[in-house]
N, CA, C and O atoms as a Tripos MOL2 file, in Angstrom:
@<TRIPOS>MOLECULE
protein
  236   235    59     0     0
PROTEIN
NO_CHARGES

@<TRIPOS>ATOM
      1 N          12.2040  -22.5670  -17.6420 N.3       1 MET1
      2 CA         10.9230  -21.9340  -17.7720 C.3       1 MET1
      3 C          11.1000  -20.6580  -18.6140 C.2       1 MET1
      4 O          12.0340  -19.8860  -18.3990 O.2       1 MET1
      5 N          10.2140  -20.4590  -19.5470 N.am      2 MET2
      6 CA         10.2830  -19.3150  -20.4330 C.3       2 MET2
      7 C           9.3670  -18.1910  -19.9310 C.2       2 MET2
      8 O           8.2560  -18.4490  -19.4670 O.2       2 MET2
      9 N           9.8390  -16.9530  -20.0280 N.am      3 GLU3
     10 CA          9.0230  -15.8190  -19.6150 C.3       3 GLU3
     11 C           8.4910  -15.0860  -20.8260 C.2       3 GLU3
     12 O           9.1940  -14.9240  -21.8240 O.2       3 GLU3
     13 N           7.2520  -14.6440  -20.7370 N.am      4 LYS4
     14 CA          6.6410  -13.8400  -21.7750 C.3       4 LYS4
     15 C           6.4970  -12.4270  -21.2450 C.2       4 LYS4
     16 O           6.2910  -12.2250  -20.0480 O.2       4 LYS4
     17 N           6.6040  -11.4530  -22.1260 N.am      5 THR5
     18 CA          6.4380  -10.0690  -21.7360 C.3       5 THR5
     19 C           5.2160   -9.4990  -22.4340 C.2       5 THR5
     20 O           5.0800   -9.5900  -23.6540 O.2       5 THR5
     21 N           4.3400   -8.9180  -21.6530 N.am      6 THR6
     22 CA          3.1880   -8.2120  -22.1930 C.3       6 THR6
     23 C           3.5110   -6.7310  -22.1530 C.2       6 THR6
     24 O           3.9250   -6.2080  -21.1190 O.2       6 THR6
     25 N           3.3220   -6.0540  -23.2800 N.am      7 LYS7
     26 CA          3.6120   -4.6280  -23.3470 C.3       7 LYS7
     27 C           2.3200   -3.8590  -23.5620 C.2       7 LYS7
     28 O           1.4100   -4.3140  -24.2550 O.2       7 LYS7
     29 N           2.2610   -2.6850  -22.9520 N.am      8 LEU8
     30 CA          1.0780   -1.8540  -23.0050 C.3       8 LEU8
     31 C           1.4980   -0.4130  -23.2030 C.2       8 LEU8
     32 O           2.3770    0.0790  -22.4950 O.2       8 LEU8
     33 N           0.8800    0.2730  -24.1580 N.am      9 LEU9
     34 CA          1.1400    1.6900  -24.4140 C.3       9 LEU9
     35 C          -0.1050    2.4670  -24.0090 C.2       9 LEU9
     36 O          -1.2020    2.1870  -24.4910 O.2       9 LEU9
     37 N           0.0670    3.4450  -23.1230 N.am     10 VAL10
     38 CA         -1.0530    4.2230  -22.6070 C.3      10 VAL10
     39 C          -0.7780    5.7030  -22.8410 C.2      10 VAL10
     40 O           0.3110    6.1970  -22.5480 O.2      10 VAL10
     41 N          -1.7820    6.4070  -23.3740 N.am     11 CYS11
     42 CA         -1.6220    7.8460  -23.5720 C.3      11 CYS11
     43 C          -1.9680    8.5690  -22.2670 C.2      11 CYS11
     44 O          -2.5840    7.9850  -21.3760 O.2      11 CYS11
     45 N          -1.5760    9.8210  -22.1600 N.am     12 ALA12
     46 CA         -1.7330   10.5950  -20.9310 C.3      12 ALA12
     47 C          -3.1940   10.7250  -20.5130 C.2      12 ALA12
     48 O          -3.5000   10.6450  -19.3230 O.2      12 ALA12
     49 N          -4.0920   10.9230  -21.4600 N.am     13 GLY13
     50 CA         -5.5080   11.0600  -21.1310 C.3      13 GLY13
     51 C          -6.0830    9.7980  -20.5260 C.2      13 GLY13
     52 O          -6.8490    9.8550  -19.5640 O.2      13 GLY13
     53 N          -5.7160    8.6610  -21.0870 N.am     14 THR14
     54 CA         -6.1760    7.3720  -20.5730 C.3      14 THR14
     55 C          -5.5710    7.1020  -19.1980 C.2      14 THR14
     56 O          -6.2480    6.5860  -18.3080 O.2      14 THR14
     57 N          -4.3090    7.4470  -19.0280 N.am     15 LEU15
     58 CA         -3.6460    7.2690  -17.7490 C.3      15 LEU15
     59 C          -4.3600    8.0710  -16.6620 C.2      15 LEU15
     60 O          -4.5310    7.5910  -15.5410 O.2      15 LEU15
     61 N          -4.7680    9.2770  -16.9930 N.am     16 MET16
     62 CA         -5.4750   10.1220  -16.0350 C.3      16 MET16
     63 C          -6.8190    9.4960  -15.6640 C.2      16 MET16
     64 O          -7.2190    9.5360  -14.5000 O.2      16 MET16
     65 N          -7.5200    8.9190  -16.6440 N.am     17 LEU17
     66 CA         -8.8090    8.2750  -16.3690 C.3      17 LEU17
     67 C          -8.6620    7.0200  -15.5070 C.2      17 LEU17
     68 O          -9.4430    6.7970  -14.5830 O.2      17 LEU17
     69 N          -7.6520    6.2050  -15.8210 N.am     18 ILE18
     70 CA         -7.4660    4.9310  -15.1140 C.3      18 ILE18
     71 C          -6.8670    5.1350  -13.7210 C.2      18 ILE18
     72 O          -7.4100    4.6570  -12.7250 O.2      18 ILE18
     73 N          -5.7540    5.8430  -13.6670 N.am     19 ALA19
     74 CA         -5.0110    5.9550  -12.4080 C.3      19 ALA19
     75 C          -5.3450    7.2100  -11.6100 C.2      19 ALA19
     76 O          -5.1120    7.2660  -10.4030 O.2      19 ALA19
     77 N          -5.8860    8.2090  -12.2850 N.am     20 GLY20
     78 CA         -6.2040    9.4490  -11.5880 C.3      20 GLY20
     79 C          -5.0050   10.3280  -11.3170 C.2      20 GLY20
     80 O          -5.0640   11.2290  -10.4810 O.2      20 GLY20
     81 N          -3.9080   10.0680  -12.0270 N.am     21 VAL21
     82 CA         -2.7080   10.8920  -11.8660 C.3      21 VAL21
     83 C          -2.3150   11.4680  -13.2200 C.2      21 VAL21
     84 O          -2.4380   10.7930  -14.2420 O.2      21 VAL21
     85 N          -1.8480   12.7020  -13.2330 N.am     22 PRO22
     86 CA         -1.4220   13.3020  -14.5020 C.3      22 PRO22
     87 C          -0.0580   12.7680  -14.9310 C.2      22 PRO22
     88 O           0.7130   12.2690  -14.1110 O.2      22 PRO22
     89 N           0.2240   12.8780  -16.2140 N.am     23 LEU23
     90 CA          1.5330   12.4870  -16.7230 C.3      23 LEU23
     91 C           2.4350   13.7120  -16.6430 C.2      23 LEU23
     92 O           2.5350   14.4990  -17.5840 O.2      23 LEU23
     93 N           3.0770   13.8460  -15.5090 N.am     24 ASP24
     94 CA          4.0570   14.9080  -15.3040 C.3      24 ASP24
     95 C           5.1750   14.3130  -14.4480 C.2      24 ASP24
     96 O           5.2300   13.0990  -14.2500 O.2      24 ASP24
     97 N           6.0400   15.1460  -13.9560 N.am     25 HIS25
     98 CA          7.1830   14.6140  -13.2120 C.3      25 HIS25
     99 C           6.7830   13.9540  -11.9000 C.2      25 HIS25
    100 O           7.5500   13.1550  -11.3620 O.2      25 HIS25
    101 N           5.6070   14.2630  -11.3740 N.am     26 SER26
    102 CA          5.1490   13.5940  -10.1460 C.3      26 SER26
    103 C           4.8090   12.1270  -10.4110 C.2      26 SER26
    104 O           4.7640   11.3240   -9.4800 O.2      26 SER26
    105 N           4.5690   11.7730  -11.6820 N.am     27 PHE27
    106 CA          4.2750   10.3810  -12.0370 C.3      27 PHE27
    107 C           5.4440    9.4720  -11.7050 C.2      27 PHE27
    108 O           5.2430    8.2820  -11.4640 O.2      27 PHE27
    109 N           6.6440    9.9930  -11.6870 N.am     28 LEU28
    110 CA          7.8270    9.1800  -11.4270 C.3      28 LEU28
    111 C           7.7690    8.4960  -10.0620 C.2      28 LEU28
    112 O           8.2850    7.3890   -9.9060 O.2      28 LEU28
    113 N           7.1450    9.1410   -9.0700 N.am     29 LYS29
    114 CA          7.0610    8.4990   -7.7550 C.3      29 LYS29
    115 C           6.0650    7.3350   -7.7660 C.2      29 LYS29
    116 O           6.2210    6.3860   -6.9980 O.2      29 LYS29
    117 N           5.0530    7.3980   -8.6180 N.am     30 TYR30
    118 CA          4.0690    6.3250   -8.6900 C.3      30 TYR30
    119 C           4.5880    5.0990   -9.4370 C.2      30 TYR30
    120 O           4.1530    3.9800   -9.1670 O.2      30 TYR30
    121 N           5.5050    5.2990  -10.3640 N.am     31 LYS31
    122 CA          5.9730    4.1610  -11.1560 C.3      31 LYS31
    123 C           6.7060    3.1330  -10.3110 C.2      31 LYS31
    124 O           6.7590    1.9610  -10.6840 O.2      31 LYS31
    125 N           7.2700    3.5410   -9.1830 N.am     32 LYS32
    126 CA          7.9590    2.6070   -8.2960 C.3      32 LYS32
    127 C           6.9840    1.6140   -7.6680 C.2      32 LYS32
    128 O           7.3600    0.4800   -7.3710 O.2      32 LYS32
    129 N           5.7480    2.0280   -7.4670 N.am     33 GLU33
    130 CA          4.7460    1.1620   -6.8500 C.3      33 GLU33
    131 C           4.2920    0.0360   -7.7700 C.2      33 GLU33
    132 O           3.7510   -0.9640   -7.2970 O.2      33 GLU33
    133 N           4.5000    0.1820   -9.0700 N.am     34 LEU34
    134 CA          4.0370   -0.8190  -10.0240 C.3      34 LEU34
    135 C           4.7280   -2.1630   -9.8740 C.2      34 LEU34
    136 O           4.1530   -3.1950  -10.2200 O.2      34 LEU34
    137 N           5.9480   -2.1680   -9.3670 N.am     35 CYS35
    138 CA          6.6860   -3.4250   -9.1800 C.3      35 CYS35
    139 C           5.9290   -4.3750   -8.2590 C.2      35 CYS35
    140 O           6.0200   -5.5930   -8.4090 O.2      35 CYS35
    141 N           5.1880   -3.8230   -7.3120 N.am     36 ASN36
    142 CA          4.3990   -4.6530   -6.3940 C.3      36 ASN36
    143 C           3.3080   -5.4270   -7.1260 C.2      36 ASN36
    144 O           2.8060   -6.4270   -6.6130 O.2      36 ASN36
    145 N           2.9410   -4.9740   -8.3100 N.am     37 TYR37
    146 CA          1.8690   -5.5890   -9.0870 C.3      37 TYR37
    147 C           2.3880   -6.3220  -10.3250 C.2      37 TYR37
    148 O           1.6020   -6.7720  -11.1590 O.2      37 TYR37
    149 N           3.7080   -6.4410  -10.4410 N.am     38 GLY38
    150 CA          4.3060   -7.1760  -11.5510 C.3      38 GLY38
    151 C           4.5050   -6.3670  -12.8160 C.2      38 GLY38
    152 O           4.7860   -6.9310  -13.8730 O.2      38 GLY38
    153 N           4.3640   -5.0500  -12.7260 N.am     39 TYR39
    154 CA          4.5470   -4.1780  -13.8840 C.3      39 TYR39
    155 C           5.7750   -3.3100  -13.7040 C.2      39 TYR39
    156 O           6.2500   -3.0950  -12.5890 O.2      39 TYR39
    157 N           6.2790   -2.8150  -14.8240 N.am     40 GLU40
    158 CA          7.3360   -1.8160  -14.7890 C.3      40 GLU40
    159 C           7.1020   -0.8150  -15.9070 C.2      40 GLU40
    160 O           6.4960   -1.1360  -16.9290 O.2      40 GLU40
    161 N           7.5850    0.3900  -15.7050 N.am     41 VAL41
    162 CA          7.5090    1.4140  -16.7360 C.3      41 VAL41
    163 C           8.7920    1.3110  -17.5470 C.2      41 VAL41
    164 O           9.8840    1.5290  -17.0230 O.2      41 VAL41
    165 N           8.6600    0.9780  -18.8230 N.am     42 SER42
    166 CA          9.8590    0.8260  -19.6380 C.3      42 SER42
    167 C          10.2350    2.1260  -20.3430 C.2      42 SER42
    168 O          11.3970    2.3230  -20.6960 O.2      42 SER42
    169 N           9.2610    3.0170  -20.5510 N.am     43 LYS43
    170 CA          9.5790    4.2970  -21.1990 C.3      43 LYS43
    171 C           8.4630    5.3010  -20.9090 C.2      43 LYS43
    172 O           7.2780    4.9710  -20.9550 O.2      43 LYS43
    173 N           8.8740    6.5350  -20.6090 N.am     44 ILE44
    174 CA          7.9270    7.6430  -20.4640 C.3      44 ILE44
    175 C           8.3220    8.6870  -21.4940 C.2      44 ILE44
    176 O           9.4700    9.1290  -21.5220 O.2      44 ILE44
    177 N           7.3860    9.0820  -22.3370 N.am     45 SER45
    178 CA          7.6370   10.1230  -23.3240 C.3      45 SER45
    179 C           6.7660   11.3330  -22.9930 C.2      45 SER45
    180 O           5.5580   11.3350  -23.2270 O.2      45 SER45
    181 N           7.4110   12.3560  -22.4440 N.am     46 MET46
    182 CA          6.6760   13.5750  -22.1150 C.3      46 MET46
    183 C           6.2530   14.2960  -23.4010 C.2      46 MET46
    184 O           5.1960   14.9260  -23.4440 O.2      46 MET46
    185 N           7.0740   14.2000  -24.4340 N.am     47 LYS47
    186 CA          6.7660   14.8660  -25.7030 C.3      47 LYS47
    187 C           5.5440   14.2350  -26.3720 C.2      47 LYS47
    188 O           4.6340   14.9410  -26.8050 O.2      47 LYS47
    189 N           5.5290   12.9040  -26.4530 N.am     48 ALA48
    190 CA          4.4070   12.2030  -27.0890 C.3      48 ALA48
    191 C           3.2510   11.9740  -26.1190 C.2      48 ALA48
    192 O           2.1710   11.5440  -26.5250 O.2      48 ALA48
    193 N           3.4790   12.2630  -24.8280 N.am     49 GLN49
    194 CA          2.4700   12.0500  -23.7850 C.3      49 GLN49
    195 C           2.0180   10.5980  -23.7210 C.2      49 GLN49
    196 O           0.8220   10.3090  -23.7070 O.2      49 GLN49
    197 N           2.9960    9.6780  -23.6830 N.am     50 THR50
    198 CA          2.7100    8.2480  -23.6070 C.3      50 THR50
    199 C           3.5780    7.5850  -22.5490 C.2      50 THR50
    200 O           4.6450    8.0840  -22.1910 O.2      50 THR50
    201 N           3.0980    6.4500  -22.0580 N.am     51 VAL51
    202 CA          3.8490    5.6300  -21.1130 C.3      51 VAL51
    203 C           3.8190    4.2010  -21.6310 C.2      51 VAL51
    204 O           2.7560    3.6850  -21.9760 O.2      51 VAL51
    205 N           4.9750    3.5650  -21.6860 N.am     52 HIS52
    206 CA          5.1050    2.1690  -22.0950 C.3      52 HIS52
    207 C           5.2700    1.3220  -20.8300 C.2      52 HIS52
    208 O           6.2240    1.5090  -20.0730 O.2      52 HIS52
    209 N           4.3490    0.4010  -20.6060 N.am     53 PHE53
    210 CA          4.4000   -0.5080  -19.4640 C.3      53 PHE53
    211 C           4.7700   -1.8930  -19.9600 C.2      53 PHE53
    212 O           4.4880   -2.2550  -21.1020 O.2      53 PHE53
    213 N           5.4100   -2.6710  -19.0780 N.am     54 SER54
    214 CA          5.7380   -4.0730  -19.3560 C.3      54 SER54
    215 C           5.3220   -4.9100  -18.1700 C.2      54 SER54
    216 O           5.4130   -4.4660  -17.0260 O.2      54 SER54
    217 N           4.8610   -6.1350  -18.4420 N.am     55 LYS55
    218 CA          4.5290   -7.0810  -17.3810 C.3      55 LYS55
    219 C           5.1650   -8.4080  -17.7290 C.2      55 LYS55
    220 O           4.9690   -8.9290  -18.8270 O.2      55 LYS55
    221 N           5.9210   -8.9550  -16.8020 N.am     56 GLN56
    222 CA          6.5530  -10.2580  -16.9840 C.3      56 GLN56
    223 C           5.5860  -11.3410  -16.5460 C.2      56 GLN56
    224 O           4.9970  -11.2600  -15.4680 O.2      56 GLN56
    225 N           5.4240  -12.3520  -17.3850 N.am     57 GLN57
    226 CA          4.5440  -13.4650  -17.0830 C.3      57 GLN57
    227 C           5.3080  -14.7620  -17.2820 C.2      57 GLN57
    228 O           5.9190  -14.9770  -18.3290 O.2      57 GLN57
    229 N           5.2720  -15.6090  -16.2930 N.am     58 ALA58
    230 CA          5.9050  -16.9230  -16.4410 C.3      58 ALA58
    231 C           5.0380  -17.7560  -17.3710 C.2      58 ALA58
    232 O           3.8090  -17.7010  -17.3080 O.2      58 ALA58
    233 N           5.6730  -18.5100  -18.2140 N.am     59 GLY59
    234 CA          4.8550  -19.3100  -19.1130 C.3      59 GLY59
    235 C           5.6720  -20.2560  -19.8340 C.2      59 GLY59
    236 O           5.1570  -21.0240  -20.6460 O.2      59 GLY59
@<TRIPOS>BOND
     1     1     2 1
     2     2     3 1
     3     3     4 2
     4     3     5 am
     5     5     6 1
     6     6     7 1
     7     7     8 2
     8     7     9 am
     9     9    10 1
    10    10    11 1
    11    11    12 2
    12    11    13 am
    13    13    14 1
    14    14    15 1
    15    15    16 2
    16    15    17 am
    17    17    18 1
    18    18    19 1
    19    19    20 2
    20    19    21 am
    21    21    22 1
    22    22    23 1
    23    23    24 2
    24    23    25 am
    25    25    26 1
    26    26    27 1
    27    27    28 2
    28    27    29 am
    29    29    30 1
    30    30    31 1
    31    31    32 2
    32    31    33 am
    33    33    34 1
    34    34    35 1
    35    35    36 2
    36    35    37 am
    37    37    38 1
    38    38    39 1
    39    39    40 2
    40    39    41 am
    41    41    42 1
    42    42    43 1
    43    43    44 2
    44    43    45 am
    45    45    46 1
    46    46    47 1
    47    47    48 2
    48    47    49 am
    49    49    50 1
    50    50    51 1
    51    51    52 2
    52    51    53 am
    53    53    54 1
    54    54    55 1
    55    55    56 2
    56    55    57 am
    57    57    58 1
    58    58    59 1
    59    59    60 2
    60    59    61 am
    61    61    62 1
    62    62    63 1
    63    63    64 2
    64    63    65 am
    65    65    66 1
    66    66    67 1
    67    67    68 2
    68    67    69 am
    69    69    70 1
    70    70    71 1
    71    71    72 2
    72    71    73 am
    73    73    74 1
    74    74    75 1
    75    75    76 2
    76    75    77 am
    77    77    78 1
    78    78    79 1
    79    79    80 2
    80    79    81 am
    81    81    82 1
    82    82    83 1
    83    83    84 2
    84    83    85 am
    85    85    86 1
    86    86    87 1
    87    87    88 2
    88    87    89 am
    89    89    90 1
    90    90    91 1
    91    91    92 2
    92    91    93 am
    93    93    94 1
    94    94    95 1
    95    95    96 2
    96    95    97 am
    97    97    98 1
    98    98    99 1
    99    99   100 2
   100    99   101 am
   101   101   102 1
   102   102   103 1
   103   103   104 2
   104   103   105 am
   105   105   106 1
   106   106   107 1
   107   107   108 2
   108   107   109 am
   109   109   110 1
   110   110   111 1
   111   111   112 2
   112   111   113 am
   113   113   114 1
   114   114   115 1
   115   115   116 2
   116   115   117 am
   117   117   118 1
   118   118   119 1
   119   119   120 2
   120   119   121 am
   121   121   122 1
   122   122   123 1
   123   123   124 2
   124   123   125 am
   125   125   126 1
   126   126   127 1
   127   127   128 2
   128   127   129 am
   129   129   130 1
   130   130   131 1
   131   131   132 2
   132   131   133 am
   133   133   134 1
   134   134   135 1
   135   135   136 2
   136   135   137 am
   137   137   138 1
   138   138   139 1
   139   139   140 2
   140   139   141 am
   141   141   142 1
   142   142   143 1
   143   143   144 2
   144   143   145 am
   145   145   146 1
   146   146   147 1
   147   147   148 2
   148   147   149 am
   149   149   150 1
   150   150   151 1
   151   151   152 2
   152   151   153 am
   153   153   154 1
   154   154   155 1
   155   155   156 2
   156   155   157 am
   157   157   158 1
   158   158   159 1
   159   159   160 2
   160   159   161 am
   161   161   162 1
   162   162   163 1
   163   163   164 2
   164   163   165 am
   165   165   166 1
   166   166   167 1
   167   167   168 2
   168   167   169 am
   169   169   170 1
   170   170   171 1
   171   171   172 2
   172   171   173 am
   173   173   174 1
   174   174   175 1
   175   175   176 2
   176   175   177 am
   177   177   178 1
   178   178   179 1
   179   179   180 2
   180   179   181 am
   181   181   182 1
   182   182   183 1
   183   183   184 2
   184   183   185 am
   185   185   186 1
   186   186   187 1
   187   187   188 2
   188   187   189 am
   189   189   190 1
   190   190   191 1
   191   191   192 2
   192   191   193 am
   193   193   194 1
   194   194   195 1
   195   195   196 2
   196   195   197 am
   197   197   198 1
   198   198   199 1
   199   199   200 2
   200   199   201 am
   201   201   202 1
   202   202   203 1
   203   203   204 2
   204   203   205 am
   205   205   206 1
   206   206   207 1
   207   207   208 2
   208   207   209 am
   209   209   210 1
   210   210   211 1
   211   211   212 2
   212   211   213 am
   213   213   214 1
   214   214   215 1
   215   215   216 2
   216   215   217 am
   217   217   218 1
   218   218   219 1
   219   219   220 2
   220   219   221 am
   221   221   222 1
   222   222   223 1
   223   223   224 2
   224   223   225 am
   225   225   226 1
   226   226   227 1
   227   227   228 2
   228   227   229 am
   229   229   230 1
   230   230   231 1
   231   231   232 2
   232   231   233 am
   233   233   234 1
   234   234   235 1
   235   235   236 2
@<TRIPOS>SUBSTRUCTURE
     1 MET1         2 RESIDUE 1 A MET
     2 MET2         6 RESIDUE 1 A MET
     3 GLU3        10 RESIDUE 1 A GLU
     4 LYS4        14 RESIDUE 1 A LYS
     5 THR5        18 RESIDUE 1 A THR
     6 THR6        22 RESIDUE 1 A THR
     7 LYS7        26 RESIDUE 1 A LYS
     8 LEU8        30 RESIDUE 1 A LEU
     9 LEU9        34 RESIDUE 1 A LEU
    10 VAL10       38 RESIDUE 1 A VAL
    11 CYS11       42 RESIDUE 1 A CYS
    12 ALA12       46 RESIDUE 1 A ALA
    13 GLY13       50 RESIDUE 1 A GLY
    14 THR14       54 RESIDUE 1 A THR
    15 LEU15       58 RESIDUE 1 A LEU
    16 MET16       62 RESIDUE 1 A MET
    17 LEU17       66 RESIDUE 1 A LEU
    18 ILE18       70 RESIDUE 1 A ILE
    19 ALA19       74 RESIDUE 1 A ALA
    20 GLY20       78 RESIDUE 1 A GLY
    21 VAL21       82 RESIDUE 1 A VAL
    22 PRO22       86 RESIDUE 1 A PRO
    23 LEU23       90 RESIDUE 1 A LEU
    24 ASP24       94 RESIDUE 1 A ASP
    25 HIS25       98 RESIDUE 1 A HIS
    26 SER26      102 RESIDUE 1 A SER
    27 PHE27      106 RESIDUE 1 A PHE
    28 LEU28      110 RESIDUE 1 A LEU
    29 LYS29      114 RESIDUE 1 A LYS
    30 TYR30      118 RESIDUE 1 A TYR
    31 LYS31      122 RESIDUE 1 A LYS
    32 LYS32      126 RESIDUE 1 A LYS
    33 GLU33      130 RESIDUE 1 A GLU
    34 LEU34      134 RESIDUE 1 A LEU
    35 CYS35      138 RESIDUE 1 A CYS
    36 ASN36      142 RESIDUE 1 A ASN
    37 TYR37      146 RESIDUE 1 A TYR
    38 GLY38      150 RESIDUE 1 A GLY
    39 TYR39      154 RESIDUE 1 A TYR
    40 GLU40      158 RESIDUE 1 A GLU
    41 VAL41      162 RESIDUE 1 A VAL
    42 SER42      166 RESIDUE 1 A SER
    43 LYS43      170 RESIDUE 1 A LYS
    44 ILE44      174 RESIDUE 1 A ILE
    45 SER45      178 RESIDUE 1 A SER
    46 MET46      182 RESIDUE 1 A MET
    47 LYS47      186 RESIDUE 1 A LYS
    48 ALA48      190 RESIDUE 1 A ALA
    49 GLN49      194 RESIDUE 1 A GLN
    50 THR50      198 RESIDUE 1 A THR
    51 VAL51      202 RESIDUE 1 A VAL
    52 HIS52      206 RESIDUE 1 A HIS
    53 PHE53      210 RESIDUE 1 A PHE
    54 SER54      214 RESIDUE 1 A SER
    55 LYS55      218 RESIDUE 1 A LYS
    56 GLN56      222 RESIDUE 1 A GLN
    57 GLN57      226 RESIDUE 1 A GLN
    58 ALA58      230 RESIDUE 1 A ALA
    59 GLY59      234 RESIDUE 1 A GLY
């Protein structure tokens, strides 16, 4: 079975609107919860104020 990866790039402002949490060091505790939903944080850039998410999909 082959797996596909969906990648998503979210800026800090959008993250605040969607999740209601700021992009700061406290965000690190929330990223652990994403595994329950099939997502993972692949990169956090504090300088660029972006978060790269990945989701594994069987296909």
